C-alpha positions as CSV (number, residue, x, y, z in Angstrom):
1,M,113.4,96.8,99.7
2,K,112.7,93.9,102.1
3,K,113.5,90.4,101.0
4,T,110.5,88.2,100.8
5,S,109.4,85.1,98.9
6,R,106.0,86.6,98.3
7,K,105.3,89.4,95.8
8,I,105.4,93.0,97.1
9,Q,101.9,94.4,97.4
10,I,101.4,98.0,96.4
11,G,98.1,99.7,96.9
12,V,96.9,102.5,94.6
13,M,94.2,104.7,96.1
14,G,92.3,107.8,94.8
15,S,89.1,109.5,94.1
16,A,85.9,107.7,93.1
17,A,84.2,108.8,89.9
18,D,81.6,110.9,91.8
19,L,84.4,113.4,92.5
20,K,84.6,114.0,88.8
21,Y,88.4,113.6,88.3
22,S,89.9,114.5,84.9
23,R,90.7,112.0,82.2
24,G,94.3,113.1,82.6
25,L,94.3,111.9,86.2
26,E,92.7,108.6,85.1
27,K,95.5,108.1,82.5
28,M,98.2,108.8,85.1
29,T,96.7,106.3,87.5
30,E,96.5,103.7,84.8
31,E,100.2,104.4,84.3
32,I,100.9,103.9,88.0
33,G,99.2,100.5,87.8
34,Y,101.2,99.6,84.7
35,W,104.5,100.4,86.5
36,V,103.5,98.5,89.6
37,A,103.0,95.4,87.5
38,K,106.1,96.0,85.4
39,K,108.2,96.1,88.6
40,G,106.9,92.7,89.6
41,A,104.6,93.9,92.4
42,T,101.0,92.9,93.0
43,L,98.5,95.8,92.6
44,V,96.0,96.0,95.5
45,F,93.1,98.4,95.1
46,G,89.7,99.4,96.5
47,A,87.2,97.4,94.4
48,E,84.1,99.5,94.0
49,K,80.7,97.8,93.4
50,D,78.9,100.7,91.8
51,C,81.2,103.1,90.0
52,D,84.6,103.7,88.4
53,S,87.5,105.1,90.5
54,L,91.1,106.0,90.2
55,S,91.8,102.7,92.0
56,T,90.1,100.7,89.3
57,A,92.0,102.7,86.7
58,A,95.2,101.5,88.3
59,C,93.8,97.9,88.0
60,R,93.3,98.4,84.3
61,G,96.9,99.7,83.9
62,A,98.3,96.7,85.8
63,K,96.5,94.3,83.5
64,K,98.0,96.1,80.4
65,A,101.3,95.0,81.8
66,K,100.0,91.5,82.6
67,G,100.2,92.1,86.4
68,L,98.4,90.4,89.3
69,T,95.5,92.5,90.7
70,V,93.7,92.1,94.0
71,G,90.5,94.1,94.6
72,I,89.2,94.5,98.2
73,T,85.6,95.4,98.3
74,Y,83.1,96.3,101.0
75,G,80.1,94.2,102.1
76,K,79.6,90.7,100.8
77,G,79.7,89.2,97.3
78,M,82.1,89.2,94.4
79,D,80.2,91.6,92.1
80,I,82.4,94.6,91.4
81,F,82.6,97.4,88.9
82,E,86.0,96.4,87.4
83,K,85.1,92.7,86.6
84,K,87.3,92.0,83.6
85,N,90.7,93.1,85.0
86,V,90.7,91.9,88.6
87,D,92.4,88.5,89.3
88,V,91.4,88.2,93.0
89,V,88.4,89.8,94.8
90,I,88.3,89.8,98.6
91,A,84.9,90.6,99.9
92,S,85.8,92.1,103.3
93,G,82.3,92.0,104.8
94,L,83.0,95.5,106.1
95,E,81.5,98.8,105.2
96,R,82.9,101.8,103.4
97,G,84.3,104.5,105.6
98,G,86.7,102.7,107.8
99,G,86.3,98.9,107.9
100,R,87.0,98.1,104.3
101,E,89.8,100.7,104.2
102,M,91.5,99.1,107.2
103,A,91.6,95.7,105.4
104,L,92.7,97.3,102.2
105,I,95.6,99.3,103.6
106,L,96.9,96.6,106.0
107,S,97.2,94.3,102.9
108,C,99.8,96.7,101.4
109,D,103.5,97.0,101.8
110,A,103.2,100.6,100.5
111,I,100.5,102.8,99.0
112,I,100.4,105.4,96.3
113,T,97.6,108.0,96.3
114,I,96.4,110.3,93.6
115,N,93.9,113.1,94.2
116,G,91.4,111.7,96.7
117,G,88.5,112.6,98.9
118,S,87.5,111.5,102.4
119,G,88.1,107.8,101.6
120,T,91.6,108.4,100.4
121,L,92.2,110.6,103.5
122,T,91.1,107.7,105.7
123,E,93.4,105.3,103.8
124,I,96.4,107.7,104.2
125,A,95.7,108.0,108.0
126,I,95.5,104.2,108.4
127,A,98.8,103.7,106.5
128,Y,100.4,106.4,108.7
129,Q,99.3,104.8,111.9
130,A,100.5,101.4,110.6
131,N,103.9,102.7,109.4
132,I,103.1,101.8,105.8
133,P,104.9,104.1,103.4
134,V,102.7,106.6,101.5
135,V,103.7,108.2,98.2
136,V,101.5,110.8,96.7
137,L,101.4,112.1,93.1
138,E,102.3,115.8,93.1
139,N,99.8,118.3,91.7
140,S,97.1,115.7,91.5
141,G,94.7,117.7,93.7
142,G,92.6,116.4,96.6
143,W,94.2,115.1,99.8
144,S,97.3,113.8,97.9
145,E,98.3,117.3,97.0
146,K,97.4,118.7,100.4
147,L,99.5,116.2,102.3
148,S,102.5,116.0,100.0
149,G,105.7,116.2,102.0
150,Q,103.9,116.4,105.3
151,Y,103.6,114.4,108.5
152,L,100.1,113.7,109.8
153,D,100.9,114.7,113.4
154,D,103.6,115.7,115.8
155,R,104.7,112.0,116.2
156,K,106.4,112.4,112.8
157,R,106.3,108.6,112.3
158,M,106.8,108.9,108.6
159,K,106.8,111.7,106.0
160,I,104.3,111.4,103.2
161,E,106.6,111.3,100.1
162,S,105.8,112.9,96.8
163,A,106.6,111.9,93.2
164,K,106.5,114.0,90.0
165,N,105.2,111.2,87.8
166,P,103.8,107.7,87.8
167,K,107.1,105.8,87.3
168,E,108.8,107.8,90.0
169,A,105.9,107.1,92.4
170,V,106.2,103.4,92.0
171,Q,110.0,103.5,92.3
172,K,109.8,105.6,95.5
173,A,107.2,103.2,97.0
174,L,109.5,100.2,96.3
175,N,112.5,102.1,97.8
176,L,110.5,102.9,101.0
177,I,109.6,99.3,101.7
178,N,112.1,98.0,104.2
């Protein structure tokens, strides 16, 4: 892990509620957020304005461990879904689908993904291009499961690592930060 005077920032990304993820995935994501905070890192997440998501579940978990949470939202304004558990909101002024995701991922030292649709795929691709370590939760479905143990292209910049459980995911992310 690289030495720094600032707190390590770990992003947790995953499906929005409209993808109808299970309560089990939500609980695992809360546990990821909990371990991010317990290990002394800052949780960075995609702050949604209109619905719950696995990212906001991670925020709830981090607050259970009294961690610092930073939500990066799209557009303007500070009104977000997860109001009571976020410490800092950054209104990116950018839209969903690329702009906000760029600001979100480039604010992380590593990311952990669980399940995920097209937004999570975009976030994984941005991290890969920027050489930001990616850890996926095994058997969680979506793009996380599909990309586990893979490289995104023939450049083989960085392998997408996988973890069997939330605590291992956080430890792997911390170990990959150099």
